[in-house]
N, C-alpha and C positions, 0 to 999 in steps of 0.2 A: 526668926528662928525660935523654936520652942525652948523654954527654960531648961528642959531636960537635956537638950543638946548643947546649950550654952555651958552648962555645968555638968558635962558628961562624966559620970562616974567611971572608975576603972573596973572593968569586969573581971571576975574570977575566971580562971581557965575553963571551968566546967560550963560557964555560961556562953562562951564564945561560939559554940556550936549552934545555940539558939539564935544568936545574932546573925550568924552566917545563913541560917535557915530563913530568918525574916528578910534579910537583904536579897536572898534569892527569890523568895515568894512574892515580895512586893512588886517585882517586875511583871507578875501575872495579873495584877490588879486591873480591873476595867474601870471605865469612866461612864458616867451618864450625863444627862443634860444639866444636872445640878451638882456635879462633882464626882469625886472618887467613890468607888464601891469597895466594900471590905474584901479582903483576900477570901477567895472561895473555900468553903469547907472541904470540897473534894481535893483541892490543891494541897490543903494542910494534910489530909489523910494520905495522899499519894506520897508527898515528901517524907512524911513520918515513916511510912513503910519502907521506902527505898533507902533512907538514911539511918535506919535503926532507932527511931524515936517511938516506935510502936511495939517494942518488945513485950510490954505489959500494959494493962489498962492504966496503971499509975504513971508510967513513963509517957504514954500518949496524953494523959490528962495534963501533966506538967507542960509538955510541949504545946498543946492546944492553948492552955491558959496563958502562958508567957507570950506566945505569938499573937494571940488575940488582944492582949494588953498593949503590946507594941502597936498593933494595927489601930486599936481604938485611939491611942495617943496621936498617931499620925492623922487619923480621920478628923479628930477634933481640931487639930492645928490647921489642916487643909480647909476645913469649914470656916474657921476664923479668918483665914486669909481670903477666902472667897467673899465673905461678907464685907471685909474691909475694901476689897477691890470694887465691889458693887457700890459702896458708899462713895468712893472716890469718883467712879464713873457717873453716878447720879449728881454729884456736886458739879461736875464739868458740864452736864447737860442742862442744869438749872440756872 
């Protein structure tokens, strides 16, 4: 589990909408042969428009920045786990 989740901070009320958005959009993520892909930009834009995060350039920029930061943290963690699993698999075959 990533350290950020082990020591989860309490979110202020105004940030909960961003967390809800991330939790919804992460389900749209695709996978490739080498792991997870980032959440698609078009998914970010569509969600922002439908749920009011694109009322201005500033509000969309904040939305995009926060969700991409969450996504980046997840992708880093997923890659670390993938590499660990490969090491374990390689040890078993050697």
